[in-house]
C-alpha positions as CSV (number, residue, x, y, z in Angstrom):
1,M,0.0,0.0,0.0
2,A,2.8,2.4,0.9
3,K,4.6,1.5,-2.3
4,D,1.6,2.2,-4.3
5,R,1.1,5.6,-2.7
6,T,4.8,6.4,-3.2
7,R,4.5,5.4,-6.9
8,S,1.4,7.4,-7.4
9,L,3.0,10.5,-5.8
10,L,6.1,10.0,-8.0
11,E,4.0,9.7,-11.1
12,L,2.1,12.9,-10.1
13,L,5.3,14.9,-9.6
14,I,6.7,13.7,-12.9
15,Q,3.5,14.8,-14.6
16,V,3.5,18.2,-12.8
17,N,7.1,18.8,-13.7
18,R,6.5,17.9,-17.3
19,E,3.6,20.3,-17.6
20,V,5.2,23.3,-16.0
21,A,8.7,22.8,-17.2
22,A,7.5,22.7,-20.8
23,A,6.7,26.4,-20.8
24,L,8.8,29.5,-20.3
25,D,6.0,32.1,-20.3
26,L,5.3,33.0,-16.7
27,R,1.5,33.2,-16.9
28,T,1.4,29.8,-18.6
29,V,3.5,28.2,-15.9
30,L,1.4,29.7,-13.2
31,Q,-1.9,28.6,-14.8
32,R,-0.6,25.0,-15.3
33,L,0.7,24.8,-11.7
34,L,-2.5,26.1,-10.2
35,F,-4.8,23.8,-12.2
36,A,-2.6,20.8,-11.3
37,A,-2.7,21.7,-7.6
38,L,-6.5,22.1,-7.6
39,Q,-7.0,18.9,-9.5
40,N,-4.8,16.8,-7.3
41,V,-5.1,18.4,-3.8
42,G,-8.7,19.7,-4.1
43,G,-10.4,23.0,-3.3
44,E,-12.7,25.5,-5.1
45,R,-10.2,28.2,-5.7
46,G,-6.5,28.9,-5.6
47,S,-3.9,31.6,-6.2
48,I,-0.2,32.0,-6.9
49,V,1.7,35.2,-6.2
50,V,5.2,35.5,-7.7
51,L,7.7,37.6,-5.8
52,D,10.7,39.5,-7.1
53,D,14.1,39.4,-5.4
54,N,12.9,42.1,-2.9
55,G,9.9,40.0,-1.8
56,K,7.5,42.3,-3.6
57,P,4.6,40.8,-5.7
58,M,5.4,41.1,-9.4
59,D,2.7,38.8,-10.9
60,A,-0.2,36.7,-9.8
61,T,-2.9,34.4,-11.0
62,I,-6.2,33.3,-9.4
63,V,-8.4,30.4,-10.4
64,Y,-12.0,30.2,-9.1
65,G,-13.6,26.9,-10.1
66,T,-12.7,26.7,-13.8
67,S,-12.4,30.4,-14.3
68,L,-9.0,32.1,-14.7
69,H,-8.4,35.6,-13.4
70,E,-5.3,37.5,-14.5
71,H,-3.9,40.9,-13.7
72,T,-4.6,40.2,-10.0
73,T,-1.2,41.3,-8.6
74,Q,-2.7,44.4,-6.9
75,Q,-5.7,42.5,-5.6
76,L,-3.4,39.9,-3.9
77,R,-0.9,42.5,-2.6
78,E,-2.9,43.1,0.6
79,T,-3.0,39.3,1.2
80,V,0.8,39.1,0.9
81,D,1.2,42.1,3.2
82,R,-1.2,41.0,5.9
83,G,-2.9,37.7,5.2
84,L,-2.0,34.0,5.3
85,A,0.3,34.4,2.3
86,G,2.2,37.1,4.1
87,W,2.7,34.8,7.1
88,V,4.0,32.1,4.8
89,V,6.3,34.6,3.1
90,R,7.7,35.9,6.4
91,H,8.2,32.5,8.0
92,R,9.1,30.6,4.8
93,K,7.1,27.6,5.9
94,A,3.8,26.0,4.9
95,A,0.5,26.6,6.8
96,L,-2.6,24.5,7.1
97,I,-5.8,26.2,8.3
98,P,-8.6,23.7,9.1
99,D,-11.1,26.5,9.8
100,T,-10.4,30.0,8.5
101,S,-12.9,31.6,10.9
102,Q,-10.8,30.5,13.8
103,D,-7.4,31.6,12.5
104,E,-6.2,35.3,12.8
105,R,-3.8,34.8,9.9
106,W,-6.7,34.6,7.5
107,L,-7.5,38.0,5.9
108,R,-11.3,38.4,6.1
109,R,-13.2,39.1,2.8
110,P,-16.9,39.6,2.0
111,D,-17.4,35.9,1.2
112,D,-16.1,35.0,4.6
113,T,-19.3,36.2,6.3
114,L,-21.6,33.5,7.7
115,N,-24.4,34.1,5.2
116,K,-21.8,33.4,2.4
117,N,-20.5,30.1,3.7
118,G,-17.8,31.9,5.8
119,Q,-16.0,28.9,7.3
120,K,-13.4,27.5,4.9
121,S,-10.2,25.5,5.0
122,A,-7.0,26.7,3.4
123,I,-3.5,25.5,2.6
124,C,-0.6,27.9,1.8
125,V,2.9,26.9,0.9
126,P,6.0,28.8,-0.2
127,L,7.7,28.2,-3.5
128,L,11.3,27.9,-2.7
129,A,13.9,27.3,-5.4
130,R,17.4,26.6,-4.0
131,E,16.5,28.5,-0.8
132,R,15.2,31.4,-2.9
133,L,11.6,32.4,-2.2
134,V,10.0,32.9,-5.6
135,G,6.3,32.9,-4.6
136,V,3.5,31.5,-2.6
137,L,0.7,29.0,-3.5
138,T,-2.7,29.0,-1.8
139,L,-5.7,26.7,-2.1
140,V,-9.1,27.2,-0.5
141,H,-11.9,24.7,0.1
142,P,-15.4,25.9,0.8
143,L,-15.8,23.5,3.8
144,P,-13.9,23.6,7.1
145,N,-11.7,20.7,7.9
146,A,-11.6,19.5,4.3
147,F,-7.8,19.8,4.2
148,G,-5.6,17.7,6.4
149,P,-1.9,16.9,6.9
150,E,-1.9,14.6,3.9
151,H,-3.1,17.4,1.7
152,L,-0.5,19.8,3.0
153,E,2.2,17.2,2.3
154,L,1.0,16.7,-1.2
155,M,0.7,20.4,-1.8
156,Q,4.3,21.0,-0.5
157,A,5.6,18.2,-2.8
158,I,4.0,19.8,-5.8
159,A,5.3,23.2,-4.9
160,D,8.8,21.9,-4.4
161,Q,8.7,20.2,-7.8
162,A,7.5,23.3,-9.6
163,S,9.5,26.1,-7.9
164,I,12.5,25.9,-10.3
165,A,10.1,26.2,-13.3
166,V,8.5,29.2,-11.7
167,L,11.9,30.8,-11.1
168,N,13.1,30.1,-14.6
169,A,9.9,31.6,-16.1
170,R,10.2,34.6,-13.8
171,L,13.8,35.2,-14.9
172,Y,12.8,34.7,-18.6
173,T,9.9,37.2,-18.2
174,E,12.2,39.8,-16.5
175,S,14.7,39.5,-19.3
176,L,12.0,40.1,-21.9
177,R,10.8,43.1,-20.0
178,Q,14.4,44.5,-19.7
179,A,14.8,44.0,-23.5
180,R,11.4,45.8,-24.0
181,V,12.6,48.8,-21.9
182,M,15.9,49.1,-23.8
183,T,14.0,48.8,-27.2
184,A,11.4,51.4,-26.2
185,L,14.1,53.9,-25.1
186,A,16.3,53.2,-28.2
187,D,13.3,53.7,-30.5
188,G,12.3,56.8,-28.6
189,A,15.8,58.3,-28.9
190,A,15.8,57.7,-32.7
191,A,12.2,59.0,-33.2
192,F,12.5,62.1,-31.1
193,S,15.7,63.4,-32.7
194,A,14.4,63.1,-36.2
195,S,12.7,66.5,-36.0
196,L,13.1,70.0,-34.5
197,E,9.5,71.2,-35.2
198,V,7.8,71.5,-31.8
199,R,4.4,70.0,-32.7
200,E,6.0,67.1,-34.6
201,V,8.2,66.4,-31.6
202,W,5.2,66.4,-29.3
203,Q,3.4,63.9,-31.7
204,R,6.4,61.6,-31.8
205,V,6.6,61.6,-28.0
206,L,2.9,60.8,-27.8
207,N,3.1,58.0,-30.4
208,Q,6.2,56.4,-28.8
209,T,4.6,56.6,-25.3
210,M,1.4,55.1,-26.6
211,Q,3.2,52.2,-28.2
212,A,5.6,51.5,-25.3
213,M,3.0,51.8,-22.5
214,Q,0.0,50.3,-24.4
215,V,-2.5,52.8,-22.9
216,E,-5.7,54.4,-24.0
217,T,-4.6,58.0,-23.7
218,V,-1.3,59.9,-23.5
219,A,-0.8,63.6,-22.7
220,I,2.0,66.2,-22.5
221,G,1.7,69.0,-20.0
222,L,4.4,71.8,-20.1
223,I,5.3,74.2,-17.3
224,E,4.4,77.7,-18.4
225,G,4.2,81.2,-16.8
226,P,5.5,82.7,-13.6
227,A,3.1,80.6,-11.5
228,Q,4.7,77.4,-12.9
229,G,1.4,76.0,-13.8
230,L,0.9,73.1,-16.3
231,V,-0.7,73.5,-19.7
232,F,-1.5,70.3,-21.6
233,R,-0.3,71.2,-25.1
234,A,-0.6,67.8,-26.8
235,A,-2.6,64.6,-26.3
236,A,-3.4,61.4,-28.2
237,G,-5.8,58.5,-27.8
238,Q,-9.4,58.3,-26.5
239,N,-11.0,61.7,-26.0
240,A,-7.6,63.4,-26.3
241,G,-9.3,66.6,-27.5
242,N,-10.7,67.1,-24.0
243,I,-7.2,67.4,-22.6
244,L,-5.8,70.0,-25.0
245,D,-5.2,73.4,-23.4
246,R,-6.3,72.1,-20.0
247,R,-4.5,74.2,-17.3
248,I,-3.5,73.0,-13.8
249,P,-2.3,75.6,-11.3
250,G,1.3,75.0,-10.1
251,G,1.7,72.2,-7.6
252,Q,-2.0,71.0,-7.8
253,G,-3.0,67.4,-8.5
254,L,-0.7,64.5,-9.1
255,A,0.7,66.0,-12.3
256,G,1.6,69.1,-10.3
257,L,3.2,67.0,-7.6
258,V,5.4,65.2,-10.2
259,A,6.3,68.5,-11.8
260,R,7.3,70.0,-8.4
261,E,9.2,67.0,-7.1
262,G,10.7,65.7,-10.3
263,H,9.8,62.0,-9.7
264,G,7.4,59.8,-11.6
265,M,4.7,57.7,-10.1
266,I,2.3,54.9,-10.9
267,I,-1.3,55.0,-9.5
268,L,-2.8,51.5,-10.0
269,N,-6.2,52.5,-8.8
270,V,-7.1,56.2,-8.8
271,K,-10.3,55.6,-6.9
272,E,-8.3,54.4,-3.9
273,D,-5.7,57.1,-3.9
274,K,-6.6,60.2,-1.9
275,R,-4.1,62.3,-3.8
276,Y,-6.1,62.0,-7.0
277,T,-8.3,65.1,-7.0
278,E,-10.5,67.2,-9.3
279,A,-7.3,68.8,-10.8
280,D,-6.4,65.4,-12.2
281,R,-9.7,64.7,-14.0
282,F,-10.2,65.2,-17.7
283,S,-13.7,65.6,-19.1
284,G,-14.9,62.5,-20.9
285,I,-12.1,60.3,-19.6
286,E,-12.7,57.9,-16.8
287,A,-9.3,57.2,-15.4
288,N,-8.7,53.9,-13.6
289,A,-4.9,53.7,-13.6
290,I,-2.3,56.4,-14.5
291,A,1.4,56.7,-14.9
292,L,3.2,60.1,-14.7
293,A,6.8,61.0,-15.3
294,P,8.6,64.4,-15.4
295,I,9.8,65.7,-18.7
296,Q,13.3,66.9,-17.9
297,S,16.1,68.8,-19.8
298,Q,19.5,69.3,-18.2
299,G,18.2,68.3,-14.8
300,K,15.3,70.7,-14.9
301,T,11.7,69.7,-15.1
302,I,9.9,71.4,-18.0
303,G,6.7,69.3,-18.0
304,V,4.9,66.1,-17.3
305,L,4.1,63.0,-19.4
306,E,0.9,61.2,-18.5
307,A,-0.3,57.8,-19.6
308,I,-3.9,56.9,-18.8
309,N,-5.6,53.4,-18.5
310,P,-3.4,50.5,-19.7
311,V,-5.2,48.4,-22.3
312,S,-4.5,45.2,-20.3
313,G,-6.0,46.7,-17.1
314,I,-2.7,47.0,-15.2
315,F,0.7,48.5,-15.8
316,D,3.7,46.3,-16.3
317,P,6.3,46.3,-13.5
318,D,8.7,48.2,-15.7
319,A,6.1,51.0,-16.5
320,L,7.7,53.6,-14.4
321,T,11.2,52.9,-15.8
322,V,9.9,53.3,-19.3
323,M,7.9,56.5,-18.6
324,T,10.9,58.0,-16.8
325,G,13.2,57.1,-19.6
326,I,10.9,58.5,-22.3
327,G,10.4,61.7,-20.2
328,G,14.2,62.2,-20.0
329,L,14.7,61.7,-23.7
330,A,11.7,63.8,-24.6
331,G,12.7,66.7,-22.4
332,T,16.0,67.3,-24.3
333,T,14.3,67.1,-27.7
334,I,11.4,69.3,-26.7
335,R,13.7,71.9,-25.2
336,N,15.8,71.9,-28.4
337,A,12.7,72.2,-30.5
338,Q,11.5,75.2,-28.4
339,L,14.8,76.9,-28.7
340,F,14.8,76.3,-32.5
341,E,11.3,77.8,-32.7
342,Q,12.3,80.8,-30.7
343,L,15.3,81.3,-33.0
344,Q,13.1,81.0,-36.1
345,N,10.7,83.6,-34.6
346,A,13.5,85.9,-33.8
347,H,14.9,85.7,-37.4
348,Q,11.4,86.3,-38.7
349,R,11.0,89.5,-36.6
350,Y,14.4,90.8,-37.7
351,R,13.5,90.0,-41.3
352,E,10.2,91.9,-41.0
353,L,12.0,94.9,-39.3
354,F,14.6,94.9,-42.1
355,E,11.9,94.8,-44.8
356,E,9.9,97.7,-43.1
357,S,13.0,99.9,-42.9
């Protein structure tokens, strides 16, 4: 009997390893691992959170029944900070909760109330690859005491088998993202320097940002006047016309904050950020997530680049790096185009004065 159980476990682990190791795409690896865990251990839902080298969530997947939910990194961040997954991350050891209503490590959610079958059982295990914590895997069963020590043992065995595949997929994904950043910045440098006409430079910056960030709307606000207010001189994307010539008094709103402090920011959910005020809203545009970066020339902030609503629903982890890089490249080109325009205007005035005399 023991031999049969050992053989079955070995066959299962070989199967899991074959499924997850056959892919390099991180999302694919997470999905296969999660479905394998649910199928063999049990439960109605599960989640995997992948951590970077600093222990911060960088990707996540949730399966509820047979439904797959992606772009859930922000949703699970609170769980990693304060919930059962956070406890597992901090202690680097697995946890079995027979009854979630009796364990303070379980982060209460609306479906934990009694009228929504609040009592559950849960298993949470770390994904450790050569002592390197790469993530945390959680399964939840709708009934208390459904999971026991044997389920925990099986779950840990699956996690141990798949951890290397998750790490490899994470590293592969990171390398692709780094290549994407370098490509976006190189393309931006080439595109921006191809013209010295101000409006054409603005349009090139907008196009490059739209392509690199994959967002619905992009806008350029420039610092103008003695009050150092922002005036949005160019925009592209959905309802971009509602942004043009919009003025924000100096220091107001998130754009004003970025202009004043010279540091970019990513707001993953504007509805939950108290810093997002009326000054940040544009008519006809319902912002969900925004990215802002200073447009700088020779160390001085001359404007703000804003990207609104990623098409995928959430910004990539490298979004701020890309925005900051584009803002730096754009700043020099925009400033050069402004100086060139001023020089042309001065020449025109001198020419007119000469002709009149």
